[in-house]
C-alpha positions as CSV (number, residue, x, y, z in Angstrom):
1,X,0.0,0.0,0.0
2,X,3.1,2.2,0.1
3,X,3.2,2.7,-3.6
4,X,-0.1,4.2,-3.8
5,X,0.7,7.1,-1.3
6,X,3.6,8.0,-3.3
7,X,2.0,7.8,-6.7
8,X,-0.4,10.7,-7.0
9,X,-2.1,9.3,-9.9
10,X,-2.9,6.3,-7.9
11,X,-4.1,8.2,-5.2
12,X,-6.2,10.5,-7.2
13,X,-7.7,7.6,-9.0
14,X,-8.5,5.9,-5.8
15,X,-10.1,8.9,-4.3
16,X,-12.1,9.4,-7.6
17,X,-13.5,6.0,-7.5
18,X,-14.3,6.2,-3.8
19,X,-16.2,9.6,-4.5
20,X,-17.9,7.8,-7.3
21,X,-18.8,4.9,-5.4
22,X,-20.3,7.3,-2.8
23,X,-22.5,9.3,-5.4
24,X,-23.7,5.9,-6.9
25,X,-24.7,5.0,-3.2
26,X,-26.5,8.2,-2.6
27,X,-28.2,8.2,-5.9
28,X,-29.3,4.6,-5.3
29,X,-30.8,5.6,-1.7
30,X,-32.6,8.5,-3.2
31,X,-34.3,6.6,-6.0
32,X,-35.0,3.7,-3.5
33,X,-36.8,6.4,-1.2
34,X,-38.4,8.3,-4.0
35,X,-40.0,5.8,-6.1
36,X,-42.1,4.1,-3.4
37,X,-42.8,7.7,-2.1
38,X,-44.0,8.7,-5.4
39,X,-46.4,5.7,-5.8
40,X,-47.9,6.1,-2.4
41,X,-47.8,9.8,-1.5
42,X,-48.3,11.5,-4.9
43,X,-51.7,13.1,-3.8
44,X,-49.9,14.6,-0.8
45,X,-46.9,16.1,-2.8
46,X,-49.2,18.0,-5.2
47,X,-51.6,19.2,-2.4
48,X,-49.7,22.7,-2.4
49,X,-49.5,23.3,-6.1
50,X,-51.9,25.5,-8.2
51,X,-54.4,23.7,-10.4
52,X,-52.2,24.0,-13.7
53,X,-49.2,22.4,-12.1
54,X,-51.3,19.8,-10.3
55,X,-53.0,18.8,-13.5
56,X,-49.5,18.3,-15.0
57,X,-48.1,16.3,-12.3
58,X,-51.3,14.2,-12.0
59,X,-51.2,13.4,-15.7
60,X,-47.8,11.9,-15.7
61,X,-48.3,8.0,-15.7
62,X,-46.8,6.6,-12.5
63,X,-46.1,3.4,-13.8
64,X,-43.9,4.8,-16.5
65,X,-42.2,7.0,-14.0
66,X,-41.6,4.5,-11.3
67,X,-40.3,2.0,-14.1
68,X,-37.6,4.5,-15.3
69,X,-36.7,5.2,-11.5
70,X,-36.3,1.5,-11.0
71,X,-33.9,1.1,-13.9
72,X,-32.1,4.1,-12.8
73,X,-31.8,2.4,-9.5
74,X,-30.6,-0.8,-11.1
75,X,-27.9,1.0,-13.1
76,X,-26.7,3.0,-10.3
77,X,-26.2,-0.5,-8.2
78,X,-24.4,-1.9,-11.3
79,X,-22.0,1.3,-11.5
80,X,-21.5,1.1,-7.5
81,X,-20.0,-2.5,-8.0
82,X,-18.2,-1.4,-11.3
83,X,-16.2,1.5,-9.2
84,X,-15.8,-1.0,-6.3
85,X,-13.7,-3.4,-8.6
86,X,-11.8,-0.6,-10.3
87,X,-10.8,0.7,-6.9
88,X,-9.6,-2.7,-6.1
89,X,-7.6,-3.0,-9.2
90,X,-6.0,0.5,-8.3
91,X,-5.1,-0.8,-5.0
92,X,-3.2,-4.0,-6.4
93,X,-1.3,-1.5,-8.8
94,X,-0.5,0.4,-5.7
95,X,0.9,-2.6,-4.0
96,X,3.1,-3.4,-6.9
97,X,1.1,-6.5,-8.3
98,X,-1.6,-5.9,-10.5
99,X,-1.0,-9.2,-12.7
100,X,-3.3,-11.4,-10.2
101,X,-5.9,-13.8,-11.2
102,X,-8.3,-11.8,-9.1
103,X,-7.8,-8.6,-11.2
104,X,-8.6,-10.6,-14.5
105,X,-11.7,-11.6,-12.6
106,X,-12.4,-8.2,-11.6
107,X,-12.0,-6.6,-15.2
108,X,-14.2,-9.5,-16.6
109,X,-16.9,-8.6,-13.8
110,X,-16.5,-4.7,-14.8
111,X,-17.4,-5.5,-18.6
112,X,-20.4,-7.6,-17.4
113,X,-21.6,-4.9,-15.2
114,X,-21.0,-2.3,-17.9
115,X,-22.8,-4.4,-20.4
116,X,-25.8,-4.7,-18.0
117,X,-25.7,-0.9,-17.5
118,X,-25.8,-0.3,-21.3
119,X,-28.6,-2.9,-21.9
120,X,-30.7,-1.1,-19.4
121,X,-30.3,2.2,-21.1
122,X,-32.5,1.1,-24.0
123,X,-35.7,0.6,-22.1
124,X,-35.0,3.7,-20.0
125,X,-34.5,5.6,-23.1
126,X,-38.0,4.4,-24.5
127,X,-39.7,5.0,-21.5
128,X,-38.2,8.6,-21.5
129,X,-39.3,9.4,-24.9
130,X,-42.8,8.0,-23.7
131,X,-42.7,10.5,-20.6
132,X,-41.7,13.4,-23.1
133,X,-45.4,13.6,-24.4
134,X,-46.2,14.6,-20.8
135,X,-43.6,17.4,-20.4
136,X,-44.3,21.0,-20.9
137,X,-40.8,21.4,-22.3
138,X,-40.8,18.5,-24.8
139,X,-38.6,20.2,-27.3
140,X,-35.8,20.9,-24.8
141,X,-35.9,17.3,-23.6
142,X,-35.8,15.9,-27.0
143,X,-32.1,16.7,-27.4
144,X,-31.3,14.9,-24.3
145,X,-33.5,11.7,-25.0
146,X,-33.1,11.3,-28.8
147,X,-29.7,9.6,-28.8
148,X,-30.7,7.5,-26.0
149,X,-30.2,3.7,-25.8
150,X,-27.2,1.8,-26.2
151,X,-24.1,3.9,-26.4
152,X,-21.5,3.1,-28.8
153,X,-18.7,4.2,-26.5
154,X,-20.0,2.2,-23.8
155,X,-20.0,-1.0,-25.9
156,X,-16.6,-0.1,-26.8
157,X,-15.5,0.0,-23.2
158,X,-17.3,-3.3,-22.5
159,X,-15.2,-4.7,-25.5
160,X,-12.1,-3.2,-23.9
161,X,-12.8,-4.5,-20.5
162,X,-13.2,-8.2,-21.8
163,X,-10.0,-7.9,-24.0
164,X,-8.0,-6.5,-20.7
165,X,-9.3,-9.2,-18.7
166,X,-8.0,-11.8,-21.2
167,X,-4.7,-9.8,-21.2
168,X,-4.6,-10.1,-17.3
169,X,-5.4,-13.8,-17.5
170,X,-2.7,-14.5,-20.1
171,X,-0.1,-12.3,-17.9
172,X,-0.9,-14.1,-14.9
173,X,-0.5,-17.4,-16.6
174,X,3.0,-16.4,-18.3
175,X,4.2,-15.0,-15.1
176,X,3.3,-18.3,-13.0
177,X,5.0,-20.5,-16.2
178,X,7.8,-18.1,-15.7
179,X,8.3,-18.6,-11.9
180,X,7.8,-22.3,-12.3
181,X,10.8,-22.8,-14.6
182,X,13.0,-20.4,-12.4
């Protein structure tokens, strides 16, 4: 663990992953609390609104809204575990031994987690498009939701992570073979 303290890049990387994990956890808690609150206390939430605002909020289909919130919750949980694996890899780099079988497994798991998040973006975007018809400012939201769904850069990241996992597996095997011959 001494190397991570001496390497500012590793220290910053670890701090960022801890921060991002905390943000994912916070977001997940917020969605886990707000989704049931929205479903069970919607009438209480709109009680103080004027008639026009109340009509707009009550027109929102609760099932779609709760659905997109639940998908968001699942994505945040997946990303929480993604950043956990990344933080653990950074820790092994700081310890001076990143070519471990565990890191190959972590990279592979990171790829699966990111693939899951990417796949979930498609239904979230579809629901977002359906919810747009209920928004007053649909033309402003259109730019944000239009390109939704599976992201090409996200798929590229998934492929890269699977390849890196194989590289780490092969590197670990080669090192074990080398150590066995010496």
